[in-house]
C-alpha positions as CSV (number, residue, x, y, z in Angstrom):
1,M,-24.8,5.3,-1.3
2,T,-22.0,5.8,-3.9
3,P,-21.1,2.6,-5.8
4,F,-17.6,1.2,-5.3
5,P,-15.2,2.7,-7.9
6,W,-14.3,-0.6,-9.6
7,R,-12.8,1.0,-12.7
8,Q,-10.4,3.1,-10.7
9,A,-9.6,0.3,-8.2
10,I,-8.8,-2.2,-11.0
11,G,-6.9,0.3,-13.0
12,F,-4.8,1.2,-9.9
13,G,-4.2,-2.4,-8.9
14,L,-3.2,-3.6,-12.3
15,G,-1.7,-0.5,-13.8
16,V,0.1,1.2,-10.9
17,L,0.7,-1.6,-8.4
18,K,1.4,-4.0,-11.3
19,L,-0.6,-6.8,-9.6
20,S,-1.6,-9.8,-11.6
21,P,-5.4,-10.2,-11.9
22,E,-5.2,-13.1,-9.4
23,Q,-3.3,-11.0,-6.9
24,F,-5.7,-8.2,-7.3
25,W,-8.8,-10.3,-6.7
26,R,-7.3,-12.0,-3.7
27,M,-6.8,-8.7,-1.9
28,T,-9.4,-7.4,0.5
29,P,-10.7,-3.9,0.0
30,R,-8.8,-2.9,3.2
31,E,-5.5,-4.2,1.8
32,L,-6.1,-2.4,-1.5
33,G,-6.8,0.8,0.4
34,F,-3.6,0.5,2.4
35,A,-1.6,-0.1,-0.8
36,I,-3.2,2.9,-2.4
37,E,-2.3,5.0,0.7
38,A,1.3,3.7,0.6
39,V,1.7,4.8,-3.0
40,T,-0.1,8.1,-2.9
41,G,1.1,9.2,0.5
42,R,-2.4,9.5,1.9
43,G,-3.1,8.6,5.4
44,A,-1.6,9.6,8.7
45,P,2.0,10.6,8.7
46,L,4.5,8.3,10.4
47,D,5.3,9.3,13.9
48,R,8.6,9.1,15.7
49,A,7.7,5.8,17.4
50,G,6.5,4.3,14.1
51,L,9.7,5.3,12.4
52,A,11.8,3.9,15.3
53,A,9.9,0.6,15.0
54,L,10.5,0.4,11.3
55,M,14.2,1.2,11.7
56,K,14.6,-1.5,14.3
57,R,12.7,-4.0,12.1
58,F,14.5,-3.1,8.9
59,P,18.0,-1.7,9.8
60,D,20.2,-0.3,7.2
61,E,22.9,-2.7,6.2
62,H,26.3,-1.1,5.7
63,H,28.8,-3.1,3.8
64,A,32.5,-2.3,4.1
């Protein structure tokens, strides 16, 4: 079994995500993985239904 890549995980969490040490250590490995995917673009692409749900949840605000 390959050991967990702590050096890379801590570096990404503190350096790229700009988390405080407390925030980093409170995350679960799954949360960290999702954050890494969000930043690097890895993971499944967003489908039409997912995009529609996000657009409904976070509508663009147009100010006149």
